[in-house]
LOLUMDO-73994 format. One record per residue: x, z, y of N, C-alpha, C, O in turn. Coordinates in steps of 0.2 Angstrom, whole numbers, padded with zeros to 4 digits, always signed. Layout:
% residues N
XZYXZYXZYXZY ...
This chain:
% residues 154
-0162+0165-0069-0158+0162-0064-0153+0157-0066-0149+0159-0070 -0153+0152-0063-0148+0146-0065-0142+0147-0061-0142+0149-0055 -0136+0145-0064-0130+0145-0060-0130+0138-0056-0131+0133-0059 -0127+0138-0050-0126+0132-0047-0119+0130-0047-0114+0134-0046 -0118+0124-0049-0111+0121-0050-0109+0117-0044-0113+0113-0042 -0104+0119-0041-0102+0115-0035-0097+0110-0037-0092+0111-0041 -0098+0104-0035-0094+0098-0036-0090+0097-0030-0092+0096-0025 -0083+0098-0031-0079+0096-0026-0077+0089-0025-0074+0086-0030 -0079+0086-0020-0078+0079-0019-0071+0078-0016-0068+0082-0013 -0068+0072-0018-0061+0071-0015-0061+0070-0008-0067+0068-0005 -0056+0071-0004-0056+0070+0003-0057+0063+0005-0055+0058+0001 -0060+0062+0011-0062+0055+0013-0056+0053+0018-0052+0056+0020 -0056+0046+0020-0052+0043+0024-0051+0048+0031-0045+0048+0033 -0056+0050+0033-0056+0054+0039-0053+0061+0039-0051+0064+0043 -0053+0063+0032-0050+0070+0031-0043+0070+0029-0039+0075+0029 -0040+0064+0028-0033+0063+0025-0028+0061+0031-0030+0058+0036 -0022+0064+0031-0017+0062+0036-0016+0054+0035-0016+0051+0030 -0015+0051+0041-0014+0044+0041-0008+0042+0045-0007+0036+0045 -0004+0047+0048+0002+0045+0051+0007+0050+0050+0006+0056+0051 +0013+0048+0049+0018+0053+0048+0023+0053+0054+0028+0057+0054 +0021+0049+0059+0025+0049+0065+0032+0046+0064+0036+0045+0069 +0033+0043+0058+0040+0040+0057+0039+0032+0059+0035+0029+0055 +0043+0030+0064+0042+0022+0065+0046+0018+0060+0049+0021+0055 +0044+0012+0060+0048+0007+0056+0055+0008+0057+0058+0010+0062 +0059+0006+0051+0066+0007+0051+0070+0004+0057+0075+0006+0060 +0068-0002+0059+0071-0006+0065+0066-0010+0068+0060-0011+0066 +0068-0013+0074+0064-0018+0077+0062-0024+0073+0057-0027+0073 +0068-0026+0069+0067-0032+0064+0062-0030+0059+0058-0035+0057 +0062-0024+0056+0057-0022+0051+0050-0023+0054+0045-0025+0051 +0049-0020+0060+0042-0020+0063+0040-0027+0065+0034-0029+0063 +0045-0031+0067+0043-0039+0068+0041-0042+0062+0037-0046+0062 +0045-0041+0056+0043-0044+0050+0036-0042+0047+0033-0046+0045 +0035-0035+0048+0028-0033+0046+0023-0036+0050+0018-0039+0047 +0024-0036+0057+0019-0040+0061+0018-0047+0059+0012-0049+0059 +0023-0050+0058+0023-0057+0056+0019-0058+0049+0015-0063+0049 +0020-0054+0044+0016-0055+0038+0009-0053+0040+0005-0057+0037 +0007-0048+0043+0000-0047+0045-0003-0052+0049-0008-0055+0047 +0000-0054+0055-0002-0059+0059-0003-0066+0056-0008-0070+0058 +0001-0068+0051+0000-0074+0047-0006-0074+0043-0009-0080+0042 -0008-0068+0041-0014-0068+0036-0021-0067+0040-0026-0069+0037 -0021-0065+0046-0027-0064+0050-0031-0070+0050-0037-0070+0049 -0028-0076+0052-0032-0082+0053-0035-0084+0046-0041-0086+0045 -0031-0083+0041-0034-0085+0034-0040-0080+0032-0045-0082+0029 -0039-0074+0033-0044-0069+0032-0050-0070+0036-0056-0069+0034 -0050-0073+0042-0055-0074+0047-0060-0079+0044-0066-0079+0045 -0058-0083+0039-0062-0088+0036-0065-0085+0029-0069-0089+0026 -0063-0079+0027-0066-0076+0021-0071-0071+0024-0072-0069+0029 -0076-0069+0019-0081-0064+0020-0078-0057+0018-0082-0052+0019 -0072-0057+0015-0070-0050+0013-0062-0050+0014-0059-0055+0016 -0060-0044+0013-0052-0043+0014-0050-0039+0019-0053-0038+0024 -0044-0036+0018-0041-0031+0022-0033-0033+0022-0031-0033+0016 -0030-0033+0027-0023-0033+0028-0020-0027+0032-0023-0026+0037 -0015-0024+0029-0012-0018+0033-0005-0017+0032-0002-0021+0028 -0002-0013+0036+0005-0012+0035+0007-0005+0038+0004-0003+0043 +0012-0002+0035+0015+0004+0038+0009+0010+0038+0009+0013+0043 +0005+0010+0033-0001+0015+0033-0001+0018+0026+0000+0014+0021 -0003+0024+0026-0004+0027+0019-0009+0024+0015-0014+0022+0017 -0007+0024+0008-0012+0022+0003-0012+0028-0002-0007+0030-0005 -0018+0030-0002-0020+0036-0007-0023+0033-0013-0028+0030-0013 -0020+0035-0019-0022+0033-0025-0023+0038-0030-0026+0037-0036 -0022+0045-0029-0024+0050-0033-0024+0057-0030-0021+0058-0024 -0028+0061-0033-0029+0068-0030-0022+0072-0030-0021+0076-0026 -0019+0071-0036-0012+0074-0037-0007+0072-0031-0004+0076-0028 -0008+0066-0029-0003+0064-0023-0005+0067-0017-0001+0069-0013 -0012+0068-0016-0014+0072-0010-0012+0079-0010-0009+0082-0005 -0013+0082-0016-0011+0089-0017-0004+0090-0015-0001+0095-0012 +0001+0086-0018+0008+0086-0017+0010+0084-0011+0016+0084-0009 +0006+0081-0006+0008+0078+0000+0013+0073-0001+0018+0072+0003 +0012+0069-0006+0017+0064-0008+0014+0057-0005+0011+0053-0009 +0014+0056+0001+0011+0050+0005+0015+0044+0004+0021+0044+0005 +0012+0039+0002+0015+0032+0001+0013+0027+0006+0006+0027+0007 +0017+0024+0010+0015+0019+0015+0018+0013+0014+0024+0012+0016 +0015+0008+0010+0018+0001+0010+0019-0002+0017+0015-0001+0021 +0025-0006+0017+0026-0009+0024+0021-0015+0025+0019-0016+0031 +0018-0018+0020+0013-0023+0020+0009-0023+0014+0012-0022+0008 +0002-0024+0015-0002-0025+0009-0008-0029+0011-0010-0029+0016 -0011-0032+0006-0017-0035+0007-0022-0034+0001-0020-0033-0005 -0028-0033+0002-0033-0032-0003-0039-0037-0002-0042-0037+0004 -0041-0040-0007-0047-0045-0007-0053-0042-0011-0052-0037-0015 -0059-0044-0009-0065-0042-0012-0067-0035-0010-0071-0031-0013 -0065-0033-0003-0067-0027+0000-0070-0029+0007-0068-0034+0009 -0075-0025+0009-0077-0026+0016-0072-0026+0021-0067-0023+0021 -0073-0031+0026-0068-0031+0032-0069-0025+0036-0075-0022+0035 -0065-0023+0040-0065-0017+0045-0059-0014+0045-0054-0014+0041 -0059-0010+0051-0053-0006+0052-0053+0001+0048-0058+0003+0046 -0047+0003+0046-0046+0009+0042-0040+0012+0045-0035+0009+0047 -0040+0019+0044-0034+0023+0046-0029+0023+0041-0023+0023+0042 -0031+0023+0034-0027+0023+0028-0031+0020+0023-0037+0019+0024 -0028+0018+0017-0032+0015+0012-0033+0020+0007-0028+0023+0004 -0039+0022+0005-0041+0027+0000-0044+0023-0006-0050+0021-0006 -0040+0023-0011-0042+0019-0017-0049+0021-0020-0053+0017-0022 -0050+0028-0020-0057+0031-0023-0063+0029-0018-0068+0029-0021 -0061+0028-0012-0067+0026-0008-0068+0018-0008-0074+0016-0008 -0063+0014-0008-0063+0007-0008-0064+0004-0015-0067-0001-0015 -0063+0008-0020-0064+0005-0027-0059+0001-0030-0059-0002-0035 -0053+0000-0026-0048-0004-0029-0041-0003-0025-0041-0001-0019 -0036-0004-0028-0029-0004-0025-0028-0010-0022-0031-0015-0023 -0022-0011-0018-0020-0017-0015-0019-0022-0020-0017-0021-0026 -0020-0029-0019-0018-0034-0023-0011-0036-0023-0008-0039-0028 -0008-0036-0017-0001-0037-0016+0002-0032-0011-0001-0030-0006 +0008-0030-0013+0012-0025-0009+0019-0029-0007+0022-0031-0012 +0021-0028-0001+0028-0030+0001+0031-0024+0004+0029-0022+0009 +0037-0023+0001+0041-0018+0005+0047-0021+0008+0050-0025+0005 +0049-0019+0014+0054-0022+0018+0060-0017+0017+0060-0011+0020 +0065-0019+0014+0071-0014+0012+0075-0013+0018+0076-0016+0023 +0078-0007+0017+0083-0005+0022+0088+0000+0018+0087+0001+0012 +0094+0001+0021+0098+0006+0018+0095+0012+0015+0097+0014+0010 +0091+0015+0019+0088+0022+0018+0082+0021+0013+0081+0026+0010 +0079+0015+0012+0073+0015+0007+0074+0010+0001+0070+0011-0003 +0080+0007+0001+0080+0001-0004+0080+0004-0011+0076+0002-0016 +0083+0010-0013+0083+0013-0019+0076+0015-0021+0074+0014-0027 +0073+0018-0017+0066+0021-0018+0061+0015-0019+0057+0015-0024 +0062+0010-0015+0057+0004-0015+0058+0000-0022+0053-0002-0025 +0064+0000-0024+0066-0004-0030+0065+0000-0037+0064-0003-0042 +0064+0006-0036+0063+0010-0042+0057+0014-0042+0052+0013-0045 +0057+0020-0038+0051+0025-0038+0045+0021-0036+0039+0022-0039 +0045+0018-0030+0039+0014-0028+0036+0009-0032+0031+0008-0033 +0041+0005-0035+0039+0000-0040+0036+0002-0045+0031-0001-0048 +0038+0008-0048+0034+0011-0054+0027+0014-0052+0023+0014-0056 +0027+0017-0046+0020+0019-0043+0015+0013-0043+0010+0013-0045 +0018+0008-0040+0014+0002-0039+0012-0001-0046+0006-0004-0047 +0016-0001-0051+0015-0004-0057+0010+0001-0061+0005-0001-0064 +0012+0008-0062+0009+0012-0066+0003+0016-0063-0002+0017-0067 +0003+0018-0057-0002+0022-0054-0008+0017-0051-0014+0018-0052 -0005+0013-0047-0010+0009-0043-0011+0002-0046-0017+0000-0045 -0007+0000-0051-0008-0006-0054-0009-0012-0049-0013-0016-0050 -0005-0012-0045-0005-0018-0040-0002-0024-0043+0003-0024-0046 -0007-0029-0043-0005-0035-0047+0002-0039-0045+0005-0041-0050 +0003-0039-0039+0010-0042-0037+0013-0038-0032+0010-0035-0027 +0020-0037-0033+0024-0033-0029+0030-0037-0027+0034-0040-0031 +0032-0036-0021+0038-0040-0018+0042-0035-0014+0040-0030-0011 +0049-0036-0014+0053-0033-0009+0058-0038-0006+0059-0043-0009 +0060-0036+0001+0064-0041+0005+0067-0037+0010+0065-0032+0013 +0074-0039+0010+0078-0035+0015+0079-0040+0021+0082-0045+0021 +0076-0038+0027+0076-0042+0033+0083-0044+0036+0084-0048+0039 +0088-0039+0034+0095-0040+0036+0099-0043+0030+0105-0045+0032 +0096-0044+0025+0100-0048+0019+0095-0052+0015+0092-0050+0010 +0094-0058+0018+0090-0063+0014+0091-0064+0007+0086-0067+0004 +0097-0063+0004+0098-0064-0003+0095-0058-0007+0094-0059-0013 +0093-0053-0004+0090-0047-0007+0082-0047-0007+0079-0044-0003 +0080-0051-0012+0072-0051-0012+0070-0052-0019+0074-0055-0023 +0064-0050-0021+0062-0051-0028+0054-0050-0028+0052-0047-0024 +0051-0053-0033+0044-0053-0034+0042-0051-0041+0046-0053-0046 +0037-0048-0042+0035-0046-0049+0027-0047-0049+0023-0046-0045 +0025-0048-0055+0018-0049-0057+0017-0045-0063+0021-0045-0068 +0011-0041-0063+0010-0037-0069+0007-0042-0075+0003-0046-0074 +0011-0041-0081+0009-0044-0087+0009-0039-0092+0014-0036-0094 +0003-0038-0096+0003-0033-0101+0005-0026-0098+0008-0022-0101 +0002-0024-0092+0003-0018-0088+0011-0016-0086+0012-0011-0084 +0015-0022-0086+0022-0021-0084+0024-0026-0080+0022-0032-0081 +0027-0025-0074+0030-0030-0070+0035-0034-0073+0040-0032-0076 +0034-0041-0072+0038-0046-0075+0041-0049-0068+0037-0051-0064 +0047-0051-0068+0050-0055-0062+0047-0061-0062+0045-0065-0067 +0046-0063-0055+0043-0070-0054+0049-0075-0053+0048-0081-0052 
């Protein structure tokens, strides 16, 4: 008699939480996110691939799912993937992480966005380009590009 080995598959987009019920920090943050997304929709309409999203969870590891450590960039774009609506971005289903992430800073998120999230985007997701911007303080912005696996300022 042979033993049957069950292979546990990772959860799919439909099985994962996609909303934490927390709105954007302010109306200005929401407007900024919408502006970023809306500005790229016409550009994407001329491409055969790509996805642009904002304020939605990005899943990059099973440990993250187990720990319920949900990360939701304020804005991101991914090229080289089929067009279509998603509830969340699931890296193991899509085959890649975002190409660009932008975080909109606020008093309550700035430290996390500049440190913890920056390291996650660099080390776990390997997002090629990461930016932050404070809609209430236009002098507080920065951009980074991965060079030899480490973000370098632009």
